[in-house]
N, C-alpha and C positions, 0 to 999 in steps of 0.2 A: 460536616467536618471536612469533606473533600475539597470544597471551595476554599476553606480557611487554610488548608495545607498548600494549595496552589498559590494563594496570596502570600503566605509565609515564605515559600520558596522564592517568589518574585522579590519580596522585600529583602531577603538574604542576599540575592544577587546584587542589589544596589546599595545595601547598607552594611555589607560584611566588612568593609574597611573601618567602620566606626563602632559597631556593636557586635557582641557575641551572637552566635546563631540563634535565630528566632524560631519558635515552634508554633504550631497551630493552637496549642493550649494557651499561649500568651495573647492570642489574637481574638478580639471580639469584633465581628464584622456584621454590619447592618447595611448591606450594599445599596438597597433601594432608597434608604433614607440618607445615604451618603456619610454615614458615621463609621469610622474605623478606630479602634483603640488597641493599644499594646500595653501590656502590664509587665513590670519587673524586667527591665532591660539593663543588661550590664554593658557599660561603655568600655571599649578596649583601651588599654594604657597608651597605645601609640595612635589613637584615633585622629588626633589633630596635628601630627608631626608634619604632614605635607602642606599645612597651611602657614607655616613659618610664624607661629604665634610666639609671644614672649614668655610662654609657659608651656609646661608639659603635664599631661594628666597622669597621675599615679594610680588613681582608682576613681571609678565613676559608676553611678547607678541612677537610672530614671525610673521612678515609680509608675508613671503612666504617660503615654503619648496618645493624644486624641487628634484625629483629623476629620474635619467637616468638609465634605466635597459637594458643592452645589451642582449636581448632575444636570439639572434643567437649565441652568444659566452658567455653565462652566466658563464661557468666554467673557462674561460680563461681571461675574461675582468672584470674590477671592476664595481661595482654598485656605481654611483657617487650621493651623496646627497649634495645639496647646500641650505644653509639657508641665507635669506636676511632680512634686516630690523628687527634685533633682538634687543629687548629692555628688560632689566632685572634690577630690583632693588633688591639688595641682602644685607644682613647684616652678619657680622662675627658671628660665633658660639663661641665667647670668654667667654661667661658666665658673662659678665660685667653687673652689675645692676646699672641703673641710677635712682637716686631718686631726684625728684624735690620737694623742700619744700618751702612753703611760710611763711613769718613772718608777724604777725599782729602788727600794731603800737600801 
């Protein structure tokens, strides 16, 4: 569990802009086989603001992220990252203002 805590802290350092804090309990690590998986990741609402996308994320959740790292052929084979059970609520950045007005009788 110590190694998982170290990896979780390292991932938090690089992913903290995009996701809420990761814990060692969310991390399944099989270092020698090159398989790393994270479960139940919450995406921050402002995660993609710096990318100037035409939408903004209101709520986001990723069920699982799996990374396959080919340690023996790292320079010649790709690192494969799979996302599953992705749920995102996004709104367009159109600048449209919606005003709801009630009328008294």
